[in-house]
C-alpha positions in Angstrom: 136.2 83.4 110.2 135.5 85.0 113.6 136.1 88.4 112.0 133.5 87.8 109.4 130.9 86.8 112.0 131.6 89.9 114.0 131.3 92.1 110.9 128.1 90.5 109.6 126.3 90.2 113.0 125.0 93.8 113.2 123.2 93.4 109.9 121.8 89.9 110.3 118.7 91.0 112.3 117.8 93.3 109.4 117.7 90.5 106.8 113.9 90.1 106.8 113.5 93.8 106.7 115.5 94.1 103.5 113.7 91.2 101.9 110.3 92.8 102.6 111.3 96.3 101.6 113.2 95.2 98.5 110.6 93.0 97.0 107.8 95.3 97.9 109.5 98.3 96.4 109.8 96.4 93.1 106.1 95.5 93.2 105.1 99.0 94.0 107.3 100.4 91.1 105.4 98.1 88.7 102.1 99.1 90.2 103.0 102.8 89.7 103.6 102.2 86.0 100.2 100.5 85.7 98.5 103.4 87.5 100.3 106.0 85.3 99.1 104.1 82.2 95.5 103.9 83.5 95.5 107.6 84.5 96.8 108.6 81.0 94.0 106.5 79.5 91.3 107.7 81.9 92.1 111.4 81.6 90.1 111.5 78.3 87.1 109.8 79.9 87.0 111.5 83.3 88.4 114.4 85.3 91.3 114.2 87.7 88.8 114.4 90.6 87.7 110.8 90.1 91.2 109.6 89.8 92.2 111.5 93.0 89.2 110.2 94.9 89.3 106.5 93.8 92.6 105.7 92.1 95.2 107.3 94.3 94.0 105.7 97.6 94.7 102.3 96.2 98.3 103.1 95.7 98.5 104.8 99.1 97.1 101.7 100.7 99.8 99.5 99.1 102.5 101.9 100.3 101.1 102.0 103.8 101.0 98.2 103.9 104.7 98.3 102.9 105.5 100.9 105.6 103.7 99.0 108.4 105.4 95.7 107.3 108.8 97.4 107.3 108.2 98.9 110.8 107.0 95.6 112.3 109.9 93.6 110.7 112.6 95.9 111.8 114.7 94.6 114.8 113.6 97.1 117.5 115.2 97.1 120.9 111.8 97.8 122.5 108.2 97.5 121.2 107.5 101.1 122.1 109.4 102.3 119.0 107.4 100.1 116.7 104.2 101.2 118.4 105.1 104.9 117.8 105.7 104.1 114.1 102.4 102.2 113.7 100.6 104.8 115.7 101.9 107.6 113.4 100.8 105.6 110.4 97.3 105.3 111.9 97.1 109.0 112.7 98.2 109.9 109.2 95.7 107.4 107.8 92.8 109.1 109.6 93.7 112.5 108.2 94.1 110.9 104.7 90.7 109.3 105.0 89.1 112.7 105.7 90.9 114.1 102.6 89.7 111.3 100.4 86.1 111.6 101.6 86.3 115.3 100.7 87.6 114.4 97.2 85.0 111.7 96.7 82.2 114.2 97.5 83.5 116.8 95.1 83.7 114.6 92.0 80.7 114.3 89.8 81.7 111.7 87.2 81.1 108.6 89.2 78.2 107.7 91.5 79.1 104.8 93.9 76.6 102.0 94.5 75.3 101.4 98.0 
C-alpha cells in the first residue's frame, strides 16, 4: 500500500488539471464541428473575410479560456511560472486583437451596429 501511495503522489496534484483539460478538449472538439458546419453553410452566403473576422475569434476565445484555466490549475512550484504563462497569453491576445480588427475592417459583407 505504501508503494502505491509513493507511485501515485507525483500525479495527484495534477488531477484538477487533467479534469479541466480533458472535459474542455471534448467540448472544444464539439464546438469545432459546429463551426465547420456553419462555415460550410455560410460560404455560399458570404466570403471567408466575414468568417475570419467574426467566426474564428469565438473559437479562439474558447481555446484561450481553456489555456488560461489549464495554466492556473497546474500545480506550479512558484507563482512566477504561472504569471509568465498568463502574461504570454495576454501578449498574444493583444496581437490577435490587432489582426482581427484588420480583418473586420477589410470585410464588406457585414456592417456591425453601434
